N, C-alpha and C positions, 0 to 999 in steps of 0.2 A: 635452703633446699635446693639438689638440682633440677634442669628438669630433662625427661629420660632422651639418652643418650641408644645408639649403637657403637657395640665393641666388639672389636676382634680380640679377641686370647688366642695365643700358638703357643701349645705345646711339644718336645720333644719326642714320646713316645705316640703310636698311634692307637685310638682309644675304639672301642667292637661300639657298635649302633646299639649294644643295649644298653649302653653312660645316655642316648639322650636324654629319655627322660627325666634321669636324675638332675642333668646338667641343663633343665630348661628353663630359661626360654632358646635356650642357645642351640643354631643349627650345629652340625660336625661336618665339618669335610675334611676328607686328606689329600695332604701334597706330595709330587712325586718324592720327596725327601722320606716318607715317609712320617711326617709330622701329624698334627692334629688342630684346626682351627676351628676355635669358637666362635661364634659370630651372631649376635641379635643384639636386643633394642632390652634394654634392662631402664630400669623406674627409676633408678637414682644410687648415690655411690653405697647406703647400703647393699643392696642389690650385689651391687659389683662385689664389695670385701666377701660375702656371702659366698657369693661364685667363689674367688678367686680363695677362701679356707677347704669351697670341695675342690676343688686342684689340690691343694696341700694336703690335704687327708688320702686323695690316692696316690700322693710321694709323684706328682707328677714333676717332669724339671719345667717350667717357666721359660719362656724365652720370649714373650712379647703380649704386651696387653697395649693396644693402640685401639683410641676412641677416631671414631670413624663419622663423618662427617658426610649428612647425608649430600644429594647433590642438587644442585638451585635451578632451579628452570633456566634456562637461557630466554632473556628477553631483545624484542629486535627491535 
């Protein structure tokens, strides 16, 4: 079993805010190029695959899926 991780999923289309609840727990943000970036903490690989199925069901062009490593505190 994989531990929770933060993911960024980039799609070519600009998604309206109305999709935010359906794509929860992901937050939506738009780029200057008109793309949408979904960012959020997912519990495991099963939740990631479920979210990717939603992207597929919306017929969105998937550009990137990236696991984002959280910042580690600096030690002195």
